N, C-alpha and C positions, 0 to 999 in steps of 0.2 A: 623858662626862657620867654615864652610867648603865652599870654593869657588874654583870651577874648571873652567878653561877658555881655550877653544880650545886645550884640552889635546890630545896628540897622542903618540903612541909608535910604533917603527919600529924594526923589527929583520931582517935585510937585506931587501929583497923586500916585506916581510910579514908585514902587518900593522894590528895588532889585535885591536888597538884602533885608531879611526880616528876623530879628531876634536870634542870631546865631551865637553859640558859645562853644569854645573848645580851648584846650591848652596843649602846648607843644614843649617838650622838654629839651634840654641842651643836647645837641648831637643827633636829634631825630631827623629823619628824611621823610617828609610827609607829602603825599599827593593831594592836591585840591582839585576835585573833579566835578564835572557837571556838564549838561548840554549847553549849547549856545544860549546866552541870555539868563543863565542860572544864577549869576551873581558872583562868579569866581573873580573876574578882573576887578570888579568894584570892591570886593573884599580885600584883594591884594593892595589896591590903591589906598584903602583906609589903613592897612597895616603899615604902609610906608609913610603915611602922613600926607600923601598927595591929595586924598579926599579927607574931609573932616566928617566923622560919623554924625548921623542925625540923632542917634541914641546909643546907649551902651558905652562900653569902653574897651580900649586895647592897651595892654601894657607889654612892653618888650624890655627884658632885663630889669624889670621893676619900674621902668619909666612910662608914664602915661603919654600916649602918642599925640594928644592934643595939648596938654599942659607942658610937656617936655619934648617938643617935636625935634629940636636940634639934637638933643641927646639920643633920641631914638634913631634919627637918621645917621648918626655916627656909627650905630651898631648894625645898620641894615644896608645890604647891597641889593639893588633892584635891577633886574633885566626885564623891561616890559616887552610885550609881543611886538615884533617888528621894530626893535629899538632904533631910533633915528640917530644919525651922526652927521658930520659935515663931510660930504664925499670928496671935497677938494683938499681936505687936510691929509697930511701924512699920518700914519697910525701913531707914531711917537708924539706928534704935535697934538693930536686929539686927546691922548691920554694926559699930556701935560695940561691941556685946557681943562679937562675934567678935574684934575688934581687942584688947579687954581680955584675952580668953582666951589670946591669943598674946603677951601682955605687951608690946604695942607702946606706945611713949611717946605722949604727946599729939600731938607734932609728927608722928610716924610714922603715927598714926591718922588725922589730918586729911589728910595727904598720900596715904595709902593709899586712904582712902575716896574722895577726890576723883578719883584716877586710875582706880580700879576702877569707879566710877559712870560716868565718862566713857566708858570702854571698853565697858561693858555697856549704855550708854544708859538709865540708871536715874534721870537727873537730876530728872525730874518725878514720880518715884514715892517719893521719900524719906519723905514724910509719909503714905503710904498703908499701911494694915495689910496684912501679907503675905497674910492670908486672902482679901483682895479682889482679888488679882492673878490673872491668867490663868496657866495652867500654864507657858506660855512665859516669862512674866516671873518666875515663881518660879524657873525654871531660871537666869535671868539673875542673880537674887539669890544663888543658890548659887554661881554662877561668880564673882560679885563677891566673895563671902566667901573663895573660894579664891585670889583675886588680891590681897587686901588687903596682904599682906606682900611683894608684888612677887617671887614665886618665880621661879626659873630654870626649873623643871620643872613642867608641868601634867599631872595624871593624871585623865582624864575617863572615868567609867564610865557608858556609855549616856546621853550628855548630851541626846539628842533623843527619848528614850523617852516615848511617850504624847503627843507634840506633834502639832499639825495641820500640814499641808504648809507653810503660810506661816511658822509658828513654826520648823519644821525648817530652812527656808531661812535664816531670820535667825540661828539658832544656828550653822549651818554657816559662814556668812559671818563670824560673830564668831570662830570657831575659826581660819579662814584668816587673819584679821587678827592674832590672837594668835600665830600660827605665825611671824610675821615676827621675833619677838624671844624666843620661848619654845621649849623642847624639850617636845614633847607626846606623851603616850601616850593613845590613844583606843580605848575598847572600844565596839563597837556591833553590833547585829544587822542594821542596815540597810547592806548591803554597797555599795550605790550611794554611800553616805556616804564610804566608804573611798576610792573612786575620785575623789570630789570634793575630799577634804581631805588625804589622806595620800600619802606618797611611798614607803612601805615597809609590808609586812604581816608579822606573826608570827602563824601559825596554830597554836593549841594543840588537841590532841585527847587525851582520856583522860589529862590531866595532863602530856603531853609535847609538845614542839615538833615539828610535822610539816612546817613550811615557814617559812623566814625569807628574804625576798628583796625587792628593789625592785619596786614596782608595775609599772614599765615592763618588767622582765624577766618577771614573772609573766604579764602580758598577752600577751607575744609567744611564750610557750612553752606547749605542750600535750603532756603526757606525755614531756617531754624533747625535743620537736621544735618547729621553727618552720615556719610555712606562709607561703611567699613567692609572691606573684603578680607577674608582670612581663610587659611587652610589648616586642617587638622590631619595628622598622620593616620593612615589607615581608613577603612570604610566606616565613617561615623554618621551615616544617614540617620541611624536610630537615636542619636543624642540630641536631635533638634529640640525636643521638648525641654530638655535641661537648659538649653541656650535661651529658649523662649521665656523661661522663668526669670531670666535677667531683665526682660523688657518691661516697659511701662506703656501706658496708653499712647498710641500714635507711632509706636516702634514695631518693626517686623524683621524677620530673618527668613531666608530661603536658601535652599541648596542649589548651587550652580552646577556642580558636577561631583560625581563620586566614583572611586575606583579602589582597588585594593591598596594602592599607594597612598592616596589622600582623598579627603572630602573637602570641597571648596564651598564656602558660604558667602553670602552678602547680607549685610544688616543695615537697615535704615533706622538710625537711632538719634537720641539726644546726646549731649556730651557725657563723657564718663563711661561709655560702654566698654572701651578698651581695657580700662582698669578692672571692671567686673569680669570681663572675659579672662584676663590673666589669672585672677583669683580662682575662677572655676576650673581652669586648666590645671592649676596646682592641686586643687582638691580632688579632681577626677583623674589626675595623673595622665592627662592627655598631652601629646606633643604638638605644640603650636608651630607649624612650619613657616607660616607667613602671615603678616598682618599689616595692612596699609589702609590709609584713608584716601578716598578718591577726591581729587581736587577739582574745583570749578574755576573757570577763568574770571578775571576781573571784568571782562566784557559781559559775561553772563549776569553778574551782580549789577553792573551799571545799567544794563538794559532792563532788568527786572525792577529796579528801584526808580528809574526815570520814566520808562514807557508806561507803567501802570498808573502813574500819576498824571500822565499827559492829559491836558484839557481839564 
């Protein structure tokens, strides 16, 4: 659905985006993360055609964002951070104005507004001036405007910025609902939001991608290792040597506790340890009572990848 190849942007000598490449498949929900000034918003603006790249290319649905900008913009809905509107307009008037600016037909406008209003739950706000809305509802209006033309791709830049906890919860739920039928790129500084709504994260630092992986993989790995905790039935302190035989350089295992009921271990390993442990248990006829991988938070990964490169 989205293919980015060696993308870069220059503003004179300043290069906020430097040779980044990634692809996003149809139906994926991907977080675009990075510290302030990392290049996230600039990247999003190039994806929407708002900025023209200084180098590289972006294709959405097979269309080049520079050569086929109108076709791309038909496929993309964009909610910029702090999306502006016309505060004196009624919500319904504003949505009609946006539809006209997109050259939608009368039938397309009616259908688009009806669907967008239903999705964003704005039905009882159509005759309310935008200035009278809470910040949460203003975000809903911006999202409805991005949805009017029924885009296949949604690009959301800080969609919950400045909202209170209840409003954040509502917008997150709305994003989860939209993810059932849209490809979504989400930028946010609230990293808990990523774990709640996204399945993959791309982290940018100093204009370059420093990580691109599934959330599940990110959460189970720390500096290239996985931490497994497992329990064997009975007192198995004496079998540690057999478990160590499964390990390679840089891996280790230790006993956490031992009793007549069970022996609990923790292992710092590379990927694949769980499969080798299963095979050993079958061979030795051990009862594996519990096995789980310890997860790290996306905050840990973000800090590790951005702070160590600072300066």
